[in-house]
C-alpha positions as CSV (number, residue, x, y, z in Angstrom):
1,X,0.0,0.0,0.0
2,X,1.3,3.5,-0.8
3,X,2.2,5.5,2.2
4,X,0.4,8.8,1.6
5,X,2.1,10.5,4.6
6,X,5.5,9.7,3.1
7,X,4.4,11.2,-0.2
8,X,3.0,14.3,1.4
9,X,6.3,14.8,3.3
10,X,8.2,14.6,-0.1
11,X,5.8,17.0,-1.7
12,X,6.4,19.5,1.2
13,X,10.1,19.2,0.5
14,X,9.5,20.0,-3.1
15,X,7.3,23.0,-2.2
16,X,9.9,24.3,0.2
17,X,12.5,24.1,-2.6
18,X,10.1,25.9,-5.0
19,X,9.6,28.7,-2.5
20,X,13.3,29.3,-2.4
21,X,13.5,28.9,-6.3
22,X,10.7,31.4,-6.8
23,X,12.7,33.9,-4.7
24,X,15.8,33.3,-6.7
25,X,13.8,33.7,-9.9
26,X,13.3,37.4,-9.1
27,X,17.1,38.0,-9.5
28,X,18.4,39.7,-12.6
29,X,20.4,37.4,-14.8
30,X,23.7,39.3,-14.4
31,X,23.2,39.4,-10.6
32,X,22.4,35.7,-10.5
33,X,25.5,34.7,-12.6
34,X,27.9,36.7,-10.6
35,X,26.8,35.5,-7.1
36,X,27.8,32.0,-6.2
37,X,25.3,32.0,-3.3
38,X,22.4,32.5,-5.7
39,X,23.7,29.9,-8.2
40,X,24.7,27.3,-5.6
41,X,21.4,27.7,-3.8
42,X,19.5,27.3,-7.1
43,X,21.4,24.2,-8.1
44,X,21.0,22.6,-4.7
45,X,17.2,23.3,-4.5
46,X,16.7,22.0,-8.1
47,X,18.6,18.9,-7.2
48,X,16.7,18.2,-4.0
49,X,13.3,18.9,-5.7
50,X,14.0,16.3,-8.4
51,X,15.4,13.8,-5.9
52,X,12.1,14.1,-3.9
53,X,10.2,13.6,-7.1
54,X,12.2,10.5,-7.7
55,X,11.7,9.3,-4.2
56,X,7.9,9.7,-4.7
57,X,8.0,8.0,-8.1
58,X,10.1,5.1,-6.8
59,X,7.8,4.6,-3.8
60,X,4.7,4.3,-6.0
61,X,6.5,2.0,-8.4
62,X,7.6,-0.3,-5.5
63,X,4.2,-0.3,-3.8
64,X,2.4,-1.2,-7.0
65,X,5.0,-3.7,-8.1
66,X,5.5,-1.9,-11.4
67,X,8.5,-2.7,-13.6
68,X,11.9,-1.8,-12.0
69,X,13.4,1.4,-13.4
70,X,16.9,0.9,-14.8
71,X,17.8,4.6,-14.5
72,X,16.3,7.6,-12.8
73,X,14.5,8.9,-15.9
74,X,12.7,5.5,-16.1
75,X,10.9,6.2,-12.9
76,X,9.0,9.1,-14.5
77,X,8.4,7.2,-17.7
78,X,6.8,4.3,-15.6
79,X,4.5,6.6,-13.8
80,X,3.4,8.2,-17.2
81,X,2.8,4.8,-18.6
82,X,0.6,3.8,-15.8
83,X,-1.4,7.1,-15.9
84,X,-0.2,8.5,-12.7
85,X,1.7,11.3,-14.3
86,X,0.6,13.3,-17.4
87,X,2.1,11.6,-20.5
88,X,2.5,15.0,-22.1
89,X,5.0,15.9,-19.4
90,X,7.1,12.7,-19.8
91,X,9.9,14.3,-21.9
92,X,10.1,17.2,-19.5
93,X,10.4,14.9,-16.4
94,X,13.1,12.8,-18.2
95,X,15.0,16.0,-18.9
96,X,14.6,17.0,-15.2
97,X,16.1,13.6,-14.1
98,X,19.0,14.0,-16.5
99,X,19.7,17.5,-15.3
100,X,19.7,16.3,-11.7
101,X,22.3,13.6,-12.8
102,X,24.4,16.3,-14.4
103,X,24.3,18.5,-11.2
104,X,25.3,15.5,-9.1
105,X,27.9,13.8,-11.3
106,X,29.0,16.4,-13.9
107,X,28.6,19.5,-11.9
108,X,31.5,21.3,-13.6
109,X,29.7,20.9,-16.9
110,X,26.5,22.7,-15.8
111,X,26.3,26.3,-17.0
112,X,24.6,28.7,-14.6
113,X,22.9,30.3,-17.5
114,X,21.0,27.0,-17.9
115,X,20.2,27.1,-14.2
116,X,18.9,30.6,-14.6
117,X,16.8,29.6,-17.6
118,X,15.2,26.8,-15.7
119,X,14.3,29.2,-13.0
120,X,12.7,31.6,-15.5
121,X,10.9,29.1,-17.7
122,X,10.4,25.7,-16.0
123,X,9.4,26.0,-12.4
124,X,5.8,25.2,-13.5
125,X,7.0,21.7,-14.4
126,X,7.6,20.9,-10.7
127,X,4.0,22.3,-9.9
128,X,2.6,20.0,-12.7
129,X,4.2,17.0,-10.9
130,X,2.8,18.1,-7.6
131,X,-0.7,18.4,-9.0
132,X,-0.5,14.9,-10.6
133,X,0.7,13.3,-7.5
134,X,-1.9,15.0,-5.3
135,X,-4.6,13.9,-7.7
136,X,-3.3,10.4,-7.5
137,X,-3.2,10.2,-3.7
138,X,-6.6,11.8,-3.3
139,X,-8.3,9.2,-5.6
């Protein structure tokens, strides 16, 4: 059985990250790129948010005995396949998992301009995930 409280705790963690990211989003690009406190905080919160999303996905997958993901991105693909996440968002979620992997493993290859662009253009993707998961646990 899916542990709704565990999922709600992870959703709270994502929302906390999003609050911080929304604040960072207000920065001017030149200010953001010149301040390691802003860039590092953004990177960290993007990473934590995606890790919480993956924790949720993997918990649901395990509790339903869905197929085992071979890589992080597969967790989102599996939830889309089973109708828990919106299939139209699948490519976006896969990109998020890959970005998280780059932050963790190839951190020196992540351009802070890309981080800033994510802040400006893609925070709604996290909210889409939250909406889908809330809908799922409230069924």
